[in-house]
C-alpha positions as CSV (number, residue, x, y, z in Angstrom):
1,M,127.1,143.5,-46.5
2,L,130.8,145.0,-45.8
3,G,129.8,148.3,-46.7
4,S,126.9,148.6,-44.3
5,N,129.0,147.8,-41.2
6,P,130.4,151.6,-39.8
7,S,132.2,150.3,-37.0
8,I,134.9,148.2,-38.6
9,E,138.1,149.7,-38.1
10,T,141.0,147.3,-39.5
11,L,140.1,145.0,-42.3
12,W,143.1,142.6,-42.8
13,L,142.5,140.0,-45.9
14,K,146.0,139.6,-47.0
15,N,147.1,136.7,-48.3
16,N,144.0,134.9,-49.0
17,L,144.0,134.6,-53.0
18,I,140.8,136.9,-53.0
19,S,140.3,137.3,-56.9
20,G,138.3,139.7,-58.8
21,T,137.9,143.6,-59.1
22,L,137.9,146.1,-55.8
23,P,133.7,146.4,-55.3
24,P,132.4,150.0,-55.0
25,A,130.6,149.5,-51.8
26,W,132.8,151.2,-49.3
27,E,131.1,154.2,-48.5
28,G,129.5,152.9,-45.5
29,L,133.0,152.3,-44.0
30,G,134.1,155.9,-44.7
31,G,134.6,157.1,-40.8
32,S,135.7,154.2,-39.1
33,L,138.0,152.3,-41.3
34,L,141.5,153.0,-40.3
35,E,143.6,150.3,-41.8
36,L,142.9,148.1,-45.1
37,D,145.1,145.5,-46.3
38,L,144.5,143.6,-49.4
39,S,148.2,142.7,-50.0
40,N,149.3,139.5,-51.9
41,D,145.8,138.6,-53.4
42,R,144.6,138.3,-56.9
43,L,142.8,141.5,-56.9
44,S,142.6,143.2,-60.6
45,G,141.5,146.3,-62.1
46,T,141.1,150.1,-61.0
47,I,140.7,151.6,-57.7
48,P,137.0,152.5,-57.2
49,T,136.4,156.3,-56.9
50,E,134.5,155.1,-53.8
51,F,137.9,154.7,-52.0
52,G,138.0,158.6,-51.8
53,M,135.1,158.2,-49.4
54,L,137.5,156.3,-46.9
55,T,138.4,159.5,-44.9
56,A,139.3,157.8,-41.7
57,L,141.7,155.7,-43.6
58,T,145.0,157.3,-42.1
59,N,147.0,154.1,-40.8
60,E,147.5,151.6,-43.8
61,L,146.7,151.4,-47.1
62,N,148.2,148.2,-48.6
63,L,147.5,147.0,-52.2
64,N,150.9,145.2,-52.9
65,G,151.0,142.3,-54.8
66,N,147.8,142.6,-56.9
67,R,147.4,143.8,-60.3
68,I,145.5,146.8,-59.5
69,S,145.9,150.3,-61.5
70,G,145.1,153.8,-61.1
71,N,145.5,156.8,-58.6
72,L,143.7,157.0,-55.3
73,P,140.9,159.1,-55.1
């Protein structure tokens, strides 16, 4: 499970045509994930409130090219 790997610092899954909604299981990456790029996929829905637990995410957050709505927690 992705959320149970606290050593991931960079996660780039852009241009992979991943579809569906963003899962709520991000809390396990909160202290280590610095960059998250999910751009140009087929994600939809709202931004999970668990994104607020990604406290180390300071370098990059790219959700461009998806159908995601809402505010960042």
